[in-house]
N, C-alpha and C positions, 0 to 999 in steps of 0.2 A: 647451581653454583655451590651450594652447600654439600651436595653429594661428592663432588670432586674435591672439595676442601677436606671433607672427612676422609676420603681416599688417600689424599696426600698425608694427612696426619697419621693414618694407619701405616702407610709405607714408612714414614719417618720413625714411628715407634718401633716397627719391625727392624729397621736398620740399626737403631740405637741398641736394641736388645741383642742383636747378632754380633755386635762389636765386643771383642775380648776386653774384659775389665782389667785394669792395671791398678794395683794398689797405690802406687806412688805417682801415677800420672794424673794429677788433679790440679785444677786451677787454684792458685793461691797468691796471696800478697806476701812479699818478703820485705821486712823492715830492715833499715840500715844496720841495726844491732845484730840481726841474724846473719846478714852478709858479712859484717866485720868479724864475726865470731867463727866463720868457716875455717876449717883446717887449711893450712897454706902449703903449696908445693913450691919448694925453693929451686929455682932454675940455676942461678949463679949467686955468688956473694953479693948481697945487696939488692937482689931482685927475686921476689916471690909472688905467688898468685893464689888468691882464694877463689875457687871455682864454685859458683853457687847454682848453676844450671848444668846438669851433666846426665849422661846415660845412666850412670850408677845411681845417683841420688834421685833423679826425677823421671827416669825412663825417657829422656829426651831423644827424639828420633833424628832431628835435623841439625841442631846446633848446641854448642856449649857456650857459657858466658861466665865471666869472672872479673875480678878487679886485680890488677897487677900493681904492686908497690915497688917503686924504684928509689933506692938511696941515692943521694947526690953523687956519690963516688962508686956506684955499682960497677962490678966487672962487666965486660962485654958479654952479651948474650947473643949467640949466633945459632941459627937453625935453618934447615932446608925446608921450604914450604912445599912438601910433596903430597901430604894427605888431605889438606883442607885449605880453604880460603880463610882469611882473617880480616878483622876490622878492629881498629883502635879508636877510642874517643878519649882525648886528653882532658881529664877532669881537674887535675891539679898539676902545677909545675910546667914541665916541658919534656918532650920526648924527642930523641934523635934516632932516626932509623936510616941505616945504610942498606940499600938494596943492590944486589948483584945478580945480573942475568946469566944465562948459560954461557955466553961468550966472555964473561968477566967484566963487562961494563958495569960501572957503579953510578948510583944516584943517591944523594943524601936528602932527607926530608926532616925538617924541624917542625914539630907540632907544638903549638902553644895551647893554653887552656881554651877549650871550646872547639879545637880543630879535630877533624876526623881523618883517618887514614885507612884505605882499603889495600890489603896485600893479597893478591891472588896467588894460588899455588903455582909452582914453577920457578920460583926465585929463591935466592938465599937472602936472609934478613939478619941484620945485626942491630940490636938495641944498644946504645952507648950512653955512658954517664953524661949528664948535662950540668952538673954542679948544683942542682936543686932537687929536693925530694919531689917525687912525682907519683901520680896515680893515673892509670888508664883503665877504662872500662873496655873490655874486649869481647868479641864474639868470634867463634870458629865454626865452620860448617863445611861439609857434613860431618856429623859425629862418627868417629870410628866405631865399628861394631863392637870392638873390645873395650870401648870407653877409654879411660886414661891409663889402663894397665900396659898398653903396648905402644906408647908414643916415642920411645927411645930415651926418655928421661930416666935416670938411675932410680929416682924415687917413685916412678910411675906406678909400679905394682902396689907399694905400700899406700900411696895416696888413693889409688883405686879402692883399696879396702877401707880406708878412712871414710871415703864418700859413701860406700855401701853401709858402713856402720852408722853413719849420720842419718840414714833413713829412719831409724827406730823412732826418733823424736819428731820427725817431719809430719807425719799424719796427725799425731796428737796435738802438736802446736798449731796446725792449721785448723783443727776442729775447735780449738779454744778461741779463735778469732771471731 
């Protein structure tokens, strides 16, 4: 038994040594203060997002995550879900999502605090004002190979660079914990 156990350990060590090392792809704890301080990407008046897991900052291969902040009177935010699936968790306030399918059929969803919404690719989505300030925790997957530089958002390339620039303190702050 011990010889096969040692063999498995040797194989595991060999596999770990063969994996390409990534400077920023490291396990870490993120505190609320760090998440709240992330640079924000403004989608429309009254709606912006702080992206704290991304290809740029973390070398994330499969998903991005962030917090989206909605003013009570935000402008409508409409996008085509073509590149990724999305999920929202309403942390504070209320979210109103209108979904339109390829034939133009619409459905409206209202998320209260604690509710979760999954939005698969292939639909048009519109987030609308609800009259209350809100925050949602979101996840998108898969991550675009280009990260946030080519999402169609006017600020995308500049935000892409901000996330890359934010890497500089990432490793140091993680080592301090």
